[in-house]
N, C-alpha and C positions, 0 to 999 in steps of 0.2 A: 195278407201275402198271398200272392200266385204261386200255385203249387203243382198245378197239373203237368205231367211229364210222364209219359209213356213210350215203351220201344217196343217194336214189332218183333216178334220171336217165334220162327215155325207158325206163321199165321195166329198167334195171339198176342194181344197187347197185356205186357207186363211192365213193371215197374222198373227204373232203374236200377233199384238196389240187385232185384232179380237178374235182370240183365247181366250187370257186372261178376255176378258168380255164374251164370250159365252159360255166357256166351263163349263162343272162341275154344271149347273142348274138343278131344277127340271124342268121337260118338258110335265107331265100330265095336263089336264084341274083342275083347283081347287086349284091347287097347288101354293104356293107361288112362286114370281118370284125368289127370292133369297132363299139359302140354309138357314133353320131355325138355331136358337141355340138351341141345343137340350141338356141339361142338365141332363144327366141319364150315370150311372154306369153300370147298366144293363137294360136287355129288357125281354118281355115276351117269352120264349120260343115258338118254333116252327118253326123261321125262321134260315136264316144262322147269324142272327146278336144275340148275347146271353150276352155278356160281354164287356165292351169298351175297357178294356185291350186288349181283343186279337181280338175283330172284328170292332174296330172303331166306331166313330160317323159319321153321314151325313156331318158335315164341314170337317174332316177329310178327307175322302173318296173324297169329292169335292177339296180340296187341293191336293191331290196328282194327281186326273186325270188332274188337269190343268199342274201342274209344270212338269210330266210325258210326258205329250204332246209337252211341251215346249222344254223339255230337248231331246225328242227321246227316252226315256226309262220308266222303272217303279220306279216311285217314291215312298219311306217309309217315311213318317213324324215320326218326334221327338220330345220331350220336348226342346232340345236346339240343336245348331249346333254341341255344343260339345258330346250330346248324340249322335249323327249322326256319328261324327266321331270315337267316342268309338266302337260304334257297326262295324265299317269299320276296325280298328285297333284292336280291342279287340281278332279277332279271330286267331291273328296270335298263332303259335304255338312255344315252346321252341325253343330258338336257332334262330330264324326268324331273317333274313337279310333284312334292311330298309334304303331306300333313302330319305333322306329330304333336302327342300332348305334350306340355311343358311338363309335366311331371310322367315321365317315360321312363322305362327300363336302360340303365346306362350301356348297355351292350347295344342295343338297338339303335340310340343316341349315335354310339360310336360308328356304327355300321354307315349309317346316312351321313355323318360327317366325312366318311373317309370318300363316299360317293361324291358328295358335294366338290372336296377337294381334288378328285381325279376324275370324275364325269361331267363334271358341270351341273350337278343336280342341284335344284332350289328346295328349300325345306322353310316350313312356315310350322310355328309351333303355336297350338292355340289351347287353354284350358280345356278340359273335357266338357266343363260345366257350361261352357257358350256354346251352347246346341245350334244359334243361327249361324254363327260362324263358321261351324264345320259344315253345316248344310251349304252354305255359301260357296266356301273353299272347295269342297268336295264336286262342284262343278266343272273345276279348271284340274282337277290334281290326277296325277297318274296312279299314285298310292295314299289312301287315305287307313292311317294306321292309329289304331283306339286302344287304349288301356283302360278296364273299368271292371272293378274298382282300380284305381291307379297304384302304382307303387313308389314310394310308399304313404304316400298322403291318403290314400284311399277315397279320392274324389269320384263320384258316378257321372257316366255320361247318359244322357237320354238315348240308349242304344235302339230302342224302336224307332225314334225317328229320324236319327242319322242313318241306321242302315237302311231304311226305307227310300232316304230322300235320292233325286235325281243326283245322278254322278256322269262324271266325263264317261263317254264311251270307250271301253278297252281298259278302262281302269280298274283297280282293286282296292278293295274296301277289307281290311284285316283286323279281326279283334283278338286280341291278346287276353285270352281266358284264363290265365293260370291260375290267379288269385279266386277266381268266384269258382272255379272247376264247372265243367256240362251239368254237374248237380243243380247248380245253384241257376245257370241263367244260360241261353241256347241262341247264340249271335246267328248261327246260319237259317235257322227260322225265321230272325227278324229283317233278312235279306242280304248280311254279310257274305263275302264272297270267300273268305278263309276264316279260320280260327287255328291260333296256334297257342301250344302248351309247354312251359317245362316240365317233362315228364319227372324230371328230379324231385320236382316238388311234391304237391299232394297225391300224384299218379302213383309214385312209387313210394311215397310217405314214409321210408325208415332210412333217409341220409346215406342211402349206401349204394346211390348210382347216378350217373349220370345221363340223361335221355331228353329228348325232346319229341314233337309230333305237331304236324299241319294237316287240316282237317278243311278238306276242298268241297264247296257246293257242287262243281261241276267235274263228269270226267274228263274232260279237257284241261283243268287246272292239275287235276290229280295227275295226270300222265305229265305235265310239266315238272312237276315235284319231284316224282320219281326218277324223271330225267337228270332233274340238278342234283339230286342225291348221288345217283350212280356217277356223274360225271366227275362232281369234285370231292368224292369220297366221304360224304358225311353220314355214310351208314352206321346203324347201331351194332354195337357188340352183343354178340349171343349170348352172354351172364346178363349183362344190364336189361336185356329185353326179356329174359326168363324171370329177374326180379321185379320190373316193373310190372308184366303182366300177374306176377303173384301180387305185387301189392294193389293193382286195380281190384282185385276181389273183394279186399276189406276196405276200398276207400270210403263207400257210403257209409258205413258204420265209424270211419276216422273223421268224415268231414262233420257229421252229425255231433259227435262227441265235443270236437274241437270248437265248433261254431256256437251251440250250447254254452259251453265254458266261457269262451270269449266274449260274450253278451254280459256273463256275470261277473267278469273281469273287468271290462268297460264300465260298469254301472259303477263298480267300486273304486275303480283308478278317478272316476268324475267327483267321487266325494272327498277323495284324499287331499288332506292338506298341503302336501309336496308336490302335487300336479297341477300344471297351469292348463292343460287343456288335454282333450282326447277326441280322438279321432276313430269313428266305428260305424259305419253304417247301418248298424242294428240298434244304434241307441234315437230316440225319438229326438235329440240334441242336433243328431247331422243333419247338415242342410239340405240333404239330396235323401232324407230317410223315405218320405212318403213317394218320392220318384223310385227312387230302388223298390219299394215294396211294389210296384205294379208290376214289376217284370223278372224280379228278382225271388227265388223259391228257397235263399238262405243268403245269408252275410258272410261267408266263410270264418275261418280263424284267425286271422291277422288283426292287431288292434294297434293303433299308433299312439303314441302320446307325449306329452311333452313335460319332462320336469321342470319344477321352478330352480333358478339358478343358471349356473354355467356348466361348460362341457364336463369340466373335472367333476362336477357333482353327478353328471349323467352317468359319466365313467366308472366312478364310485358304486351306484346302483348295479351296474353290470358285472363289477367285479366282487360284489356282495352276496350275490346270488348262489343258492345250496343246491337246489334242486334244477330252476331254469338254467338251461346252459347259456353261457354268454359264446353266440356264435350266429353266423350269418344264415342265409336261406330262410326258407319258409315250408309248410306244412307238411312235416313229419310228426311221429308218433310223440317226441320230446318237445317240451316247451322251449323254445329259443329268443335271444333279447339279444338286441346290438343298437350302437348309437350310428345313425345312419349317416350323418355329416362327417363320420372319420374316414366314410369308404371314400377314394379316390373317385371324382365326378360328381360326387353328391355334398360337397362342401358348402353348396347354396343352403340346405336345408337348415332349419334352426339348430343351434349346436345342441340343445339340450333335447332332441327330438328321438325317441327311442322306438324302432318297431320289435312289435311282439308277433311271435307265431306261437300260438296258445296250441298245446299238444294233447296227448289223452290222459295226461296223468289226473291224479283226483283234483278236482277244480278248488277246493280247501287247501288241499298241499301246494296247488301253484300260488293261489293267493296270499299264504302265510309265507311263503319264501318271499313274493314281490314284496310283499307288505313290511317283512325286517328288514330288505335291500334298502327300500323308500325311507325307512325312519333311521336307519343306522348310519347312511349316507349323509345325511344331514344334520348330525349330532355336531 
């Protein structure tokens, strides 16, 4: 597995884990060690900071510093992942051409469908595994939007090839890097124009905030994103950014723990008599395992599996859990599980498909809980 990743800090190359802890902190004597919570909407005039919707708060600035350095671009924080996505997508003009994955976050699909209906956009949906189709359609698309791994099927795109391929002049190639996290892959270094995250997930990591961030490869795109945030009011909350920054400090530890446990859980699920199939890029049985291993530094903590039987049996697994929480979202310290076909807009998925976000509990406790739920739901 490719593992090299370094961040420049004060003229020295350091690991991402160190960057997450060290970057974006006060440095002058007498200042607090951590960026303080500053609940202010406006500031005394006479400096660069006047109004928080336009000029940020200290936690928001520090959050952008940490994330931007980690992704290798300029970060712009937003109130949610959808606000970040809307800023990237909303600038498209009338008649724009868009390419989306067939397995794509439902909120992004909804944004594009609205543009198709109201602004004459055209949209083509492609499986991310069809690399040549993405390369071909990128030549004429105004927006190329990729997810890898996809949510919830965990398909893998050949990001190095697609991001480096020729594109229509003036177009935008965006990678939703939420599931992988910047710790596991670096799309900007591969040639993407922008990366976005739901900071609600692995960055915040504690199921207690909504936040988003877009990271631009160029200063001009970063300026456009800031302007969109200002005009459309997608600014992040003061408390939310304070919590997100605190979450970033431990992201390396949390991601390492969750993806180590996820591999163990995925292997055991693959051998369970009540499980029909398991999708996890870290398994050698995953069709894109070899490809993912060439550019990913880890496979994240999300495991998707399909139980044998119908939707009621899958629902019974969710209801029978004792430690793993029956809840949506992903990337937090607690393990969660949900039946994705029960979510509006996801009805096309297999009825028994369960998406699990493996958290930071002891892996043996996670497995015992999951095993008892699988066994008791099929009695």
